[in-house]
VEXMAR-702274 format. One record per residue (C-alpha): residue number from 1; residue in three letters; chain; x, y, z. Coordinates in nm, 2 decimals, decimal comma. Layout:
BEGIN
    i   aa  ch       x       y       z
  NUM  Ala   A       X       Y       Z
...
//
This chain:
BEGIN
    i   aa  ch       x       y       z
    1  Met   A    1,39    1,82   -0,08
    2  Asp   A    1,49    1,83    0,29
    3  Pro   A    1,87    1,77    0,35
    4  Ala   A    1,77    1,48    0,57
    5  Asp   A    1,60    1,30    0,29
    6  Val   A    1,91    1,25    0,07
    7  Phe   A    2,24    1,07    0,11
    8  Tyr   A    2,56    1,01   -0,09
    9  Asp   A    2,68    0,68   -0,19
   10  Glu   A    3,05    0,59   -0,25
   11  Ser   A    3,02    0,71   -0,61
   12  Ser   A    2,90    1,06   -0,49
   13  Leu   A    2,57    1,01   -0,66
   14  Leu   A    2,29    1,21   -0,50
   15  Ile   A    2,02    0,96   -0,42
   16  Asp   A    1,66    1,01   -0,30
   17  Pro   A    1,59    0,72   -0,06
   18  Ser   A    1,22    0,73   -0,16
   19  Gln   A    1,33    0,63   -0,51
   20  Val   A    1,56    0,34   -0,40
   21  Arg   A    1,44   -0,01   -0,47
   22  Ile   A    1,61   -0,34   -0,38
   23  Cys   A    1,59   -0,55   -0,70
   24  Asn   A    1,78   -0,85   -0,57
   25  Asp   A    2,02   -0,95   -0,29
   26  Asn   A    2,31   -0,76   -0,43
   27  Leu   A    2,17   -0,46   -0,62
   28  Ile   A    2,01   -0,13   -0,53
   29  Val   A    1,83    0,05   -0,81
   30  Asp   A    1,77    0,43   -0,81
   31  Asn   A    1,50    0,50   -1,06
   32  Thr   A    1,46    0,88   -1,07
   33  Gly   A    1,28    1,00   -1,38
   34  Glu   A    1,49    0,93   -1,68
   35  Asn   A    1,80    0,82   -1,48
   36  Phe   A    1,85    0,46   -1,40
   37  Val   A    2,14    0,39   -1,17
   38  Met   A    2,24    0,04   -1,04
   39  Met   A    2,47    0,01   -0,74
   40  Asp   A    2,64   -0,30   -0,61
   41  Ile   A    2,60   -0,32   -0,23
   42  Ser   A    2,73   -0,68   -0,18
   43  Thr   A    3,01   -0,53    0,03
   44  Ser   A    2,77   -0,37    0,27
   45  Asn   A    2,64   -0,59    0,56
   46  Asn   A    2,39   -0,34    0,68
   47  Phe   A    2,28   -0,10    0,40
   48  Gln   A    1,99    0,04    0,60
   49  Glu   A    2,21    0,13    0,90
   50  Asn   A    2,46    0,30    0,67
   51  Leu   A    2,18    0,49    0,51
   52  Asp   A    2,04    0,61    0,84
   53  Glu   A    2,39    0,73    0,95
   54  Arg   A    2,45    0,92    0,63
   55  Lys   A    2,11    1,09    0,65
   56  Leu   A    2,19    1,19    1,01
   57  Arg   A    2,54    1,32    0,92
   58  Leu   A    2,40    1,53    0,64
   59  Leu   A    2,13    1,68    0,86
   60  Leu   A    2,36    1,77    1,15
   61  Ser   A    2,62    1,90    0,91
   62  Glu   A    2,35    2,13    0,77
   63  Trp   A    2,29    2,25    1,12
   64  Lys   A    2,66    2,29    1,18
   65  Leu   A    2,64    2,04    1,47
   66  Asp   A    2,87    1,77    1,34
   67  Ile   A    3,00    1,74    1,70
   68  Leu   A    2,67    1,55    1,79
   69  Val   A    2,70    1,28    1,52
   70  Asp   A    2,87    1,02    1,74
   71  Val   A    2,65    1,06    2,04
   72  Cys   A    2,34    1,04    1,83
   73  Ile   A    2,46    0,72    1,65
   74  Glu   A    2,56    0,57    1,99
   75  Gln   A    2,22    0,63    2,13
   76  Arg   A    2,06    0,53    1,79
   77  Val   A    1,89    0,86    1,75
   78  Phe   A    1,86    0,89    1,37
   79  Val   A    1,65    1,12    1,15
   80  Asn   A    1,33    0,91    1,20
   81  Ile   A    1,38    0,95    1,58
   82  Leu   A    1,44    1,32    1,55
   83  Lys   A    1,10    1,35    1,39
   84  Ile   A    0,93    1,23    1,71
   85  Ile   A    1,18    1,32    1,99
   86  Lys   A    1,04    1,52    2,29
   87  Arg   A    1,21    1,80    2,48
   88  His   A    1,28    1,58    2,79
   89  His   A    1,46    1,33    2,56
   90  Ile   A    1,69    1,61    2,44
   91  Glu   A    1,81    1,68    2,79
   92  Arg   A    1,90    1,31    2,84
   93  Leu   A    2,07    1,29    2,49
   94  Leu   A    2,29    1,60    2,54
   95  Lys   A    2,35    1,58    2,92
   96  Asp   A    2,73    1,57    2,86
   97  Phe   A    2,74    1,88    2,63
   98  Asp   A    2,76    2,25    2,72
   99  Leu   A    2,45    2,46    2,74
  100  Gly   A    2,52    2,65    2,42
  101  Thr   A    2,53    2,33    2,21
  102  Gln   A    2,20    2,22    2,37
  103  Ile   A    2,03    2,55    2,30
  104  Leu   A    2,16    2,55    1,94
  105  Phe   A    2,04    2,19    1,88
  106  Glu   A    1,70    2,26    2,02
  107  His   A    1,67    2,57    1,81
  108  Lys   A    1,77    2,39    1,49
  109  Leu   A    1,54    2,10    1,57
  110  Glu   A    1,24    2,33    1,63
  111  Glu   A    1,30    2,50    1,29
  112  Trp   A    1,34    2,17    1,10
  113  Arg   A    1,04    2,01    1,27
  114  Glu   A    0,83    2,32    1,18
  115  Ser   A    0,95    2,30    0,82
  116  Ile   A    0,83    1,94    0,78
  117  Gly   A    0,49    2,01    0,95
  118  Met   A    0,57    1,83    1,27
  119  Ser   A    0,60    2,08    1,55
  120  Leu   A    0,83    1,98    1,84
  121  Asp   A    0,55    2,04    2,08
  122  Ser   A    0,29    1,83    1,89
  123  Val   A    0,37    1,51    1,71
  124  Pro   A    0,11    1,39    1,45
  125  Ser   A   -0,01    1,04    1,52
  126  Ser   A    0,05    0,95    1,16
  127  Cys   A    0,43    0,93    1,21
  128  Ser   A    0,55    0,61    1,06
  129  Ser   A    0,86    0,59    1,28
  130  Pro   A    0,95    0,26    1,45
  131  Cys   A    0,90    0,45    1,78
  132  Ser   A    0,54    0,55    1,71
  133  Phe   A    0,30    0,47    1,99
  134  Thr   A    0,19    0,11    2,01
  135  Ser   A   -0,18    0,20    1,99
  136  Thr   A   -0,12    0,39    1,67
  137  Arg   A    0,08    0,11    1,51
  138  Ala   A   -0,18   -0,14    1,61
  139  Ser   A   -0,47    0,06    1,46
  140  Thr   A   -0,29    0,11    1,13
  141  Ser   A   -0,11   -0,22    1,09
  142  Asn   A   -0,32   -0,30    0,78
  143  Thr   A   -0,31    0,04    0,63
  144  Ser   A   -0,04    0,22    0,44
  145  Ser   A    0,11    0,49    0,66
  146  Arg   A    0,07    0,74    0,38
  147  Phe   A   -0,30    0,73    0,43
  148  Thr   A   -0,31    0,72    0,81
  149  Pro   A   -0,51    1,01    0,95
  150  Tyr   A   -0,29    1,26    1,12
  151  Asp   A   -0,37    1,41    1,46
  152  Arg   A   -0,59    1,70    1,39
  153  Ser   A   -0,55    1,82    1,75
  154  Ser   A   -0,20    1,94    1,64
  155  Leu   A   -0,39    2,23    1,49
  156  Ser   A   -0,46    2,47    1,78
  157  Pro   A   -0,82    2,42    1,90
  158  Asp   A   -0,83    2,78    2,00
  159  Asn   A   -0,78    2,91    1,65
  160  Ser   A   -1,12    3,00    1,52
  161  Asn   A   -0,97    3,05    1,17
  162  Ile   A   -0,88    2,69    1,11
  163  Ile   A   -0,94    2,60    0,74
  164  Met   A   -0,96    2,23    0,65
  165  Leu   A   -0,96    2,09    0,30
  166  Ser   A   -1,32    1,99    0,35
  167  Asn   A   -1,41    2,36    0,39
  168  Val   A   -1,25    2,44    0,05
  169  Leu   A   -1,41    2,15   -0,13
  170  Asn   A   -1,76    2,19    0,02
  171  Glu   A   -1,79    2,57    0,02
  172  Thr   A   -1,68    2,65   -0,33
  173  Ser   A   -1,83    2,55   -0,67
  174  Arg   A   -1,49    2,45   -0,81
  175  Gly   A   -1,43    2,24   -0,51
  176  Lys   A   -1,75    2,05   -0,56
  177  Ile   A   -1,66    2,00   -0,93
  178  Leu   A   -1,32    1,85   -0,83
  179  Val   A   -1,50    1,61   -0,59
  180  Glu   A   -1,74    1,51   -0,86
  181  Tyr   A   -1,46    1,46   -1,11
  182  Tyr   A   -1,27    1,24   -0,87
  183  Ser   A   -1,58    1,03   -0,79
  184  Lys   A   -1,62    0,97   -1,16
  185  Phe   A   -1,26    0,90   -1,27
  186  Ser   A   -1,09    0,80   -0,93
  187  Asn   A   -0,79    1,00   -1,05
  188  Phe   A   -0,67    1,36   -1,11
  189  Gln   A   -0,47    1,49   -1,40
  190  Asp   A   -0,23    1,79   -1,39
  191  Glu   A   -0,51    2,03   -1,47
  192  Gln   A   -0,72    1,92   -1,17
  193  Arg   A   -0,41    1,93   -0,94
  194  Thr   A   -0,33    2,28   -1,05
  195  Leu   A   -0,69    2,39   -0,99
  196  Leu   A   -0,69    2,24   -0,64
  197  Ile   A   -0,36    2,42   -0,55
  198  Asn   A   -0,49    2,75   -0,68
  199  Leu   A   -0,83    2,70   -0,51
  200  Ile   A   -0,68    2,63   -0,17
  201  Ala   A   -0,45    2,94   -0,20
  202  Gln   A   -0,73    3,16   -0,31
  203  Tyr   A   -0,96    3,04   -0,04
  204  Phe   A   -0,70    3,13    0,23
  205  Glu   A   -0,64    3,47    0,07
  206  Glu   A   -1,01    3,55    0,05
  207  Lys   A   -1,07    3,45    0,41
  208  Cys   A   -0,77    3,66    0,52
  209  Val   A   -0,62    3,36    0,69
  210  Lys   A   -0,24    3,33    0,70
  211  Met   A   -0,10    3,00    0,58
  212  Thr   A    0,20    2,86    0,76
  213  Leu   A    0,43    2,58    0,65
  214  Ala   A    0,28    2,35    0,90
  215  Ile   A   -0,07    2,42    0,78
  216  Ser   A    0,03    2,37    0,42
  217  Tyr   A    0,18    2,03    0,50
  218  Gln   A   -0,13    1,93    0,69
  219  Leu   A   -0,34    2,03    0,38
  220  Glu   A   -0,12    1,81    0,17
  221  Gln   A   -0,19    1,51    0,40
  222  Gln   A   -0,56    1,59    0,39
  223  Ile   A   -0,54    1,57    0,01
  224  Leu   A   -0,37    1,23    0,02
  225  Glu   A   -0,65    1,11    0,26
  226  Arg   A   -0,94    1,25    0,06
  227  Phe   A   -0,80    1,15   -0,28
  228  Pro   A   -0,61    0,82   -0,22
  229  Ser   A   -0,47    0,79   -0,57
  230  Glu   A   -0,28    1,12   -0,53
  231  Lys   A    0,09    1,13   -0,43
  232  Leu   A    0,28    1,37   -0,22
  233  Glu   A    0,53    1,43   -0,51
  234  Tyr   A    0,25    1,60   -0,71
  235  Tyr   A    0,23    1,87   -0,44
  236  Arg   A    0,58    1,88   -0,30
  237  Thr   A    0,85    1,96   -0,55
  238  Ser   A    1,04    2,17   -0,30
  239  Lys   A    1,07    2,20    0,08
  240  Arg   A    0,79    2,46    0,10
  241  Gly   A    0,56    2,28   -0,14
  242  Lys   A    0,33    2,41   -0,42
  243  Ile   A    0,04    2,51   -0,20
  244  Tyr   A    0,25    2,73    0,03
  245  Asn   A    0,43    2,89   -0,27
  246  Lys   A    0,11    2,96   -0,45
  247  Tyr   A   -0,04    3,13   -0,14
  248  Tyr   A    0,25    3,36   -0,10
  249  Asn   A    0,26    3,44   -0,47
  250  Leu   A   -0,10    3,56   -0,43
  251  Ala   A   -0,04    3,74   -0,10
  252  Thr   A    0,27    3,93   -0,22
  253  Ser   A    0,15    4,02   -0,57
  254  Phe   A   -0,02    4,34   -0,68
  255  Lys   A   -0,35    4,38   -0,86
  256  Val   A   -0,35    4,44   -1,23
  257  Val   A   -0,38    4,80   -1,35
  258  Ser   A   -0,61    4,87   -1,63
  259  Gly   A   -0,41    4,91   -1,95
  260  Pro   A   -0,34    4,76   -2,30
  261  Leu   A   -0,36    4,39   -2,33
  262  Gly   A   -0,04    4,21   -2,25
  263  Thr   A    0,08    4,48   -2,01
  264  Val   A    0,09    4,53   -1,64
  265  Asp   A    0,17    4,81   -1,40
  266  Lys   A    0,54    4,91   -1,43
  267  Lys   A    0,57    4,93   -1,06
  268  Ser   A    0,45    4,58   -1,01
  269  Pro   A    0,58    4,35   -1,28
  270  Val   A    0,48    4,04   -1,09
  271  Asn   A    0,10    4,00   -1,11
  272  Ser   A   -0,09    3,69   -1,02
  273  Glu   A   -0,40    3,81   -1,20
  274  Lys   A   -0,22    3,83   -1,53
  275  Phe   A   -0,43    3,65   -1,80
  276  Ser   A   -0,26    3,31   -1,85
  277  Arg   A   -0,33    3,00   -2,06
  278  His   A   -0,05    2,80   -1,88
  279  Ser   A   -0,19    2,53   -1,65
  280  Lys   A    0,13    2,33   -1,61
  281  Cys   A    0,30    2,35   -1,27
  282  Ser   A    0,65    2,46   -1,33
  283  Glu   A    0,90    2,44   -1,05
  284  Pro   A    1,20    2,65   -1,15
  285  Glu   A    1,53    2,45   -1,20
  286  Val   A    1,78    2,49   -0,92
  287  Asp   A    2,06    2,59   -1,16
  288  Ser   A    1,85    2,81   -1,38
  289  Glu   A    2,06    3,13   -1,33
  290  Asn   A    2,38    2,94   -1,43
  291  Tyr   A    2,20    2,83   -1,75
  292  Ile   A    2,10    3,19   -1,83
  293  Lys   A    2,46    3,31   -1,79
  294  Ile   A    2,58    3,03   -2,02
  295  Leu   A    2,32    3,12   -2,28
  296  Lys   A    2,42    3,49   -2,27
  297  Tyr   A    2,80    3,46   -2,25
  298  Asp   A    2,92    3,12   -2,37
  299  Asn   A    3,00    3,05   -2,73
  300  Leu   A    2,78    2,75   -2,78
  301  Ser   A    2,72    2,54   -3,08
  302  Asn   A    2,35    2,52   -3,20
  303  Glu   A    2,31    2,18   -3,04
  304  Glu   A    2,47    2,29   -2,71
  305  Phe   A    2,25    2,60   -2,71
  306  Asp   A    1,93    2,40   -2,76
  307  Arg   A    2,02    2,16   -2,48
  308  Thr   A    2,09    2,45   -2,24
  309  Trp   A    1,78    2,64   -2,35
  310  Gln   A    1,56    2,33   -2,28
  311  Ala   A    1,73    2,27   -1,95
  312  Cys   A    1,59    2,59   -1,80
  313  Phe   A    1,24    2,57   -1,95
  314  Asn   A    1,06    2,56   -1,62
  315  Ser   A    1,22    2,88   -1,50
  316  Arg   A    1,14    3,05   -1,82
  317  Leu   A    0,78    2,93   -1,82
  318  Asp   A    0,74    3,05   -1,45
  319  Phe   A    0,88    3,39   -1,56
  320  Ile   A    0,65    3,41   -1,87
  321  Lys   A    0,34    3,35   -1,64
  322  Lys   A    0,41    3,66   -1,44
  323  Tyr   A    0,59    3,92   -1,66
  324  Thr   A    0,54    4,12   -1,98
  325  Thr   A    0,71    4,03   -2,31
  326  Lys   A    0,95    4,32   -2,26
  327  Asp   A    1,06    4,18   -1,93
  328  Ile   A    1,08    3,83   -2,08
  329  Phe   A    1,29    3,95   -2,38
  330  Asp   A    1,52    4,14   -2,14
  331  Lys   A    1,59    3,83   -1,93
  332  Trp   A    1,60    3,59   -2,23
  333  Pro   A    1,75    3,80   -2,51
  334  Ala   A    1,79    3,50   -2,74
  335  Tyr   A    1,42    3,56   -2,83
  336  Lys   A    1,52    3,88   -3,00
  337  Thr   A    1,77    3,73   -3,24
  338  Ala   A    1,69    3,67   -3,60
  339  Asn   A    1,61    3,30   -3,53
  340  Gly   A    1,43    3,38   -3,20
  341  Tyr   A    1,11    3,25   -3,35
  342  Arg   A    1,26    2,90   -3,34
  343  Leu   A    1,28    2,93   -2,96
  344  Ile   A    0,92    3,03   -2,95
  345  Asp   A    0,84    2,72   -3,15
  346  Met   A    1,04    2,50   -2,90
  347  Asp   A    0,88    2,65   -2,59
  348  Phe   A    0,53    2,63   -2,73
  349  Glu   A    0,58    2,26   -2,80
  350  Ala   A    0,71    2,21   -2,44
  351  Ala   A    0,44    2,42   -2,27
  352  Phe   A    0,14    2,27   -2,46
  353  Glu   A    0,07    1,91   -2,55
  354  Lys   A    0,09    1,89   -2,93
  355  Lys   A   -0,24    1,76   -3,07
  356  Gly   A   -0,26    1,94   -3,40
  357  Asp   A   -0,04    2,14   -3,64
  358  Leu   A   -0,12    2,43   -3,88
  359  Leu   A    0,18    2,36   -4,10
  360  Glu   A    0,08    1,99   -4,14
  361  Asn   A   -0,29    2,05   -4,20
  362  Trp   A   -0,32    2,37   -4,39
  363  Glu   A   -0,24    2,23   -4,73
  364  Lys   A   -0,48    1,94   -4,67
  365  Asn   A   -0,78    2,17   -4,61
  366  Ile   A   -0,72    2,45   -4,87
  367  Ser   A   -0,96    2,31   -5,13
  368  Lys   A   -1,23    2,25   -4,87
  369  Leu   A   -1,19    2,60   -4,72
  370  Leu   A   -1,21    2,76   -5,06
  371  Leu   A   -1,52    2,57   -5,16
  372  Phe   A   -1,69    2,65   -4,83
  373  Leu   A   -1,61    3,02   -4,87
  374  Ser   A   -1,74    3,01   -5,23
  375  Phe   A   -2,10    2,94   -5,11
  376  Asn   A   -2,31    3,26   -5,13
  377  Ser   A   -2,47    3,19   -4,79
  378  Asn   A   -2,13    3,18   -4,61
  379  Val   A   -1,98    3,50   -4,73
  380  Lys   A   -2,19    3,81   -4,80
  381  Asp   A   -1,93    4,09   -4,82
  382  Lys   A   -1,87    4,19   -5,18
  383  Asn   A   -1,50    4,26   -5,14
  384  Val   A   -1,44    3,92   -4,99
  385  Arg   A   -1,64    3,75   -5,25
  386  Lys   A   -1,44    3,93   -5,52
  387  Leu   A   -1,12    3,81   -5,35
  388  Ile   A   -1,24    3,45   -5,34
  389  Glu   A   -1,32    3,47   -5,72
  390  Ile   A   -0,97    3,59   -5,79
  391  Ile   A   -0,82    3,30   -5,60
  392  Arg   A   -1,03    3,05   -5,79
  393  Met   A   -0,98    3,19   -6,14
  394  Asn   A   -0,62    3,31   -6,13
  395  Asn   A   -0,37    3,02   -6,14
  396  Gln   A   -0,07    3,26   -6,16
  397  Ile   A   -0,10    3,36   -5,79
  398  Ser   A    0,20    3,26   -5,58
  399  Glu   A    0,15    3,02   -5,30
  400  Asn   A    0,20    3,29   -5,04
  401  Gly   A   -0,05    3,51   -5,22
  402  Arg   A   -0,30    3,23   -5,24
  403  Asp   A   -0,26    3,14   -4,87
  404  Ala   A   -0,27    3,51   -4,75
  405  Ala   A   -0,59    3,57   -4,95
  406  Ile   A   -0,76    3,26   -4,81
  407  Ile   A   -0,67    3,38   -4,46
  408  Trp   A   -0,82    3,72   -4,54
  409  Ala   A   -1,13    3,56   -4,69
  410  Leu   A   -1,19    3,36   -4,37
  411  His   A   -1,26    3,69   -4,20
  412  Gly   A   -1,55    3,74   -4,44
  413  Tyr   A   -1,71    3,44   -4,28
  414  Phe   A   -1,59    3,51   -3,93
  415  Val   A   -1,74    3,86   -3,93
  416  Pro   A   -1,63    4,04   -3,61
  417  Thr   A   -1,90    4,08   -3,35
  418  Asn   A   -1,70    4,26   -3,08
  419  Lys   A   -1,73    4,64   -3,03
  420  Leu   A   -1,49    4,90   -2,91
  421  Val   A   -1,61    5,15   -2,65
  422  Lys   A   -1,41    5,47   -2,63
  423  Ile   A   -1,45    5,74   -2,37
  424  Asp   A   -1,37    6,10   -2,45
  425  Pro   A   -1,13    6,22   -2,17
  426  Lys   A   -1,28    6,57   -2,18
  427  Thr   A   -1,65    6,51   -2,22
  428  Lys   A   -1,66    6,16   -2,07
  429  Gln   A   -1,90    6,06   -2,35
  430  Lys   A   -1,89    5,70   -2,47
  431  Thr   A   -1,86    5,62   -2,84
  432  Thr   A   -1,92    5,26   -2,96
  433  Ile   A   -1,72    5,15   -3,26
  434  Lys   A   -1,81    4,83   -3,44
  435  Phe   A   -1,52    4,64   -3,59
  436  Thr   A   -1,52    4,59   -3,96
  437  Ile   A   -1,41    4,29   -4,17
  438  Arg   A   -1,11    4,50   -4,27
  439  Asp   A   -1,02    4,56   -3,91
  440  Ser   A   -1,03    4,19   -3,85
  441  Gln   A   -0,81    4,11   -4,15
  442  Glu   A   -0,55    4,38   -4,07
  443  Ser   A   -0,52    4,27   -3,71
  444  Val   A   -0,38    3,94   -3,84
  445  Ile   A   -0,21    4,05   -4,17
  446  Phe   A   -0,15    4,41   -4,27
  447  Val   A   -0,04    4,48   -4,62
  448  Gly   A    0,14    4,79   -4,73
  449  Ser   A    0,27    4,88   -5,08
  450  Thr   A    0,59    5,02   -4,93
  451  Ile   A    0,80    4,96   -4,62
  452  Gln   A    0,72    5,33   -4,52
  453  Met   A    0,35    5,26   -4,53
  454  Val   A    0,40    4,96   -4,29
  455  Glu   A    0,63    5,17   -4,06
  456  Asp   A    0,36    5,45   -4,05
  457  His   A    0,10    5,20   -3,95
  458  Ile   A    0,31    5,07   -3,66
  459  Glu   A    0,38    5,42   -3,55
  460  Asn   A    0,01    5,51   -3,56
  461  Leu   A   -0,06    5,21   -3,34
  462  Lys   A    0,21    5,32   -3,09
  463  Lys   A    0,08    5,68   -3,08
  464  Ser   A   -0,28    5,56   -3,02
  465  Lys   A   -0,14    5,38   -2,71
  466  Lys   A   -0,30    5,07   -2,84
  467  Ser   A   -0,12    4,74   -2,75
  468  Ile   A    0,05    4,61   -3,06
  469  Gln   A   -0,02    4,24   -3,04
  470  Pro   A    0,17    3,99   -3,25
  471  Thr   A    0,09    4,09   -3,61
  472  Ile   A    0,21    3,98   -3,96
  473  Phe   A    0,32    4,27   -4,18
  474  Cys   A    0,36    4,22   -4,56
  475  Ile   A    0,49    4,45   -4,84
  476  Gly   A    0,33    4,41   -5,18
  477  Glu   A    0,08    4,55   -5,42
  478  Asn   A   -0,21    4,37   -5,25
  479  Ile   A   -0,29    4,06   -5,05
  480  Thr   A   -0,24    3,83   -5,35
  481  Ser   A    0,10    3,97   -5,45
  482  Ile   A    0,30    4,00   -5,13
  483  Asn   A    0,68    4,01   -5,15
  484  Glu   A    0,82    4,06   -4,80
  485  Ile   A    0,68    3,90   -4,48
  486  Phe   A    0,77    3,97   -4,11
  487  Leu   A    0,61    3,92   -3,78
  488  Tyr   A    0,61    4,21   -3,54
  489  Leu   A    0,63    4,11   -3,17
  490  Asp   A    0,69    4,38   -2,91
  491  Gly   A    0,95    4,56   -3,11
  492  Val   A    1,11    4,24   -3,24
  493  Arg   A    1,08    4,15   -3,61
  494  Tyr   A    1,11    3,80   -3,75
  495  Ile   A    1,14    3,76   -4,12
  496  Phe   A    0,97    3,47   -4,30
  497  Lys   A    0,95    3,33   -4,65
  498  Ser   A    0,62    3,15   -4,59
  499  Ile   A    0,30    3,33   -4,48
  500  Ile   A    0,17    3,01   -4,31
  501  Lys   A    0,49    2,98   -4,11
  502  Ala   A    0,45    3,34   -4,01
  503  Leu   A    0,09    3,27   -3,90
  504  Asp   A    0,20    2,96   -3,71
  505  Ile   A    0,46    3,16   -3,51
  506  Cys   A    0,22    3,45   -3,47
  507  Phe   A   -0,04    3,22   -3,31
  508  Lys   A    0,22    3,04   -3,09
  509  Ser   A    0,37    3,37   -2,97
  510  Ile   A    0,02    3,49   -2,87
  511  Tyr   A   -0,04    3,16   -2,69
  512  Leu   A    0,30    3,13   -2,53
  513  Phe   A    0,34    3,49   -2,40
  514  Asp   A   -0,03    3,50   -2,29
  515  Phe   A   -0,15    3,78   -2,52
  516  Lys   A   -0,53    3,78   -2,56
  517  Phe   A   -0,66    3,73   -2,91
  518  Pro   A   -0,72    4,07   -3,08
  519  Asp   A   -1,08    4,18   -3,03
  520  Glu   A   -1,11    4,24   -3,40
  521  Ser   A   -1,03    3,88   -3,50
  522  Val   A   -1,10    3,67   -3,19
  523  Ile   A   -1,33    3,43   -3,38
  524  Phe   A   -1,06    3,37   -3,65
  525  Tyr   A   -0,80    3,29   -3,38
  526  Phe   A   -1,05    3,07   -3,19
  527  Phe   A   -1,09    2,87   -3,51
  528  Leu   A   -0,72    2,82   -3,54
  529  Glu   A   -0,70    2,72   -3,17
  530  Tyr   A   -0,98    2,47   -3,20
  531  Phe   A   -0,94    2,32   -3,55
  532  Phe   A   -0,57    2,33   -3,64
  533  Tyr   A   -0,40    2,32   -3,29
  534  Val   A   -0,67    2,13   -3,10
  535  Leu   A   -0,59    2,32   -2,78
  536  Ile   A   -0,95    2,34   -2,65
  537  Asp   A   -1,25    2,11   -2,66
  538  Lys   A   -1,53    2,35   -2,61
  539  Leu   A   -1,69    2,57   -2,88
  540  Ser   A   -1,81    2,92   -2,81
  541  Phe   A   -1,89    3,04   -3,16
  542  Pro   A   -2,15    2,85   -3,38
  543  Lys   A   -1,97    2,95   -3,70
  544  Val   A   -1,66    2,77   -3,59
  545  His   A   -1,87    2,46   -3,53
  546  Val   A   -2,03    2,48   -3,87
  547  Leu   A   -1,69    2,52   -4,05
  548  Glu   A   -1,53    2,25   -3,84
  549  Gln   A   -1,81    2,00   -3,92
  550  Tyr   A   -1,78    2,08   -4,29
  551  Leu   A   -1,40    2,03   -4,30
  552  Asn   A   -1,42    1,70   -4,11
  553  Asn   A   -1,70    1,55   -4,31
//
């Protein structure tokens, strides 16, 4: 928010004038999100005049030119006038001041006008100031100023690299999809807005055209004209705006280096091409660093900790989108505590709209799952069929043993189809390895008869330089008689008493921290994603569709 766009009332409340509404003759209401503040202004004879003066004082104070406040008020040059003032007006306004003050004022004015997309040498015709040209006011008297076409001549006509919103929409397939979507629904959701912002930034990057603040503001205005139901607030949560920020995130980031899933080049931790499921636009909180320090060093109660943790969610989500889990855990060490999985649960719920729940729906579907897997046509592997028979016939199996066995049995239906291609570093020969049902099962739940067997398996994964994605490890005689359960996540271990709770956090950690589903068990995880969590609405695997139809009917 620009300093000129806020003011302080007598109660020292920071108010955004765009949110102020006069509800009756004596009250002003500031409705900003969840806050609802009512102020008595019956003592003020001219609220608008006081508001204009406060905005002016705040802006000039930001410029360290408080000395000019009185003369500006005397000449009735407020912030709305500064938006359209010309250079010859400055000479008349400051004729009684020294040259240094005049130069400093003009310099600050130039910077500020550039930052709001209204160059000092070119004033857009869409200015809604009272001093706008008469012809402009007449032509737009019946139209909201927000949708008044701006002066496109303010873009240099000599610049052959001018990119308009129409170029982006007409010359890209995703742009055409957005136009078609808006034509059908007359409205955008967050997903479409995020796509539009990304599309514009990528288009500029691909065309090697530099984006300036002024250009980004003009693009915002074009969006409002092209899609009338949109609001500036959707694209401007900071002075620079989301389009400008996205462009420079792309321009300054490095390309991903080939490596294990969930990792990026150590020399370039920030990486715009990192695989991500996150579509929410998250503007980091202003006080996020203070919150991080409080979380690290203050002795907080559980309730205070949760409130502080939630208060810096946007900053954390923004960090998660760009960095590896190691970097994330270093910055947010609370994830590494024994109860860190609880924070994963909280952040997952905040990042993704909850439509389904594994914990709530697992027990409801166990009987149907077991019956479906019992059909000969659905599971052909003899080891899996033997496991299914054990589950059906043995009533002495513990709840964890039963659930873990059903999870393993599902891999007998979701037989892996992916293949691993290895290249011998010496001979350069390619070897294709087909994943087995056992590979699929153990990529989700690995069972070892001793803790040493589990540790040896983890070490072997590390030595093979294979990315260790979130995996559940159990200690027990076999899958139906497990005793200890823990989730392994980038060196961190969370201990659980319930195998379904462990699977729930395993899935959520994969989703939250942007791991890709393991190649060995991608169909199994896709089923969880679609049926239990309802996070996608399109099916890629026919077997998932068949099982989903059976469970629902």
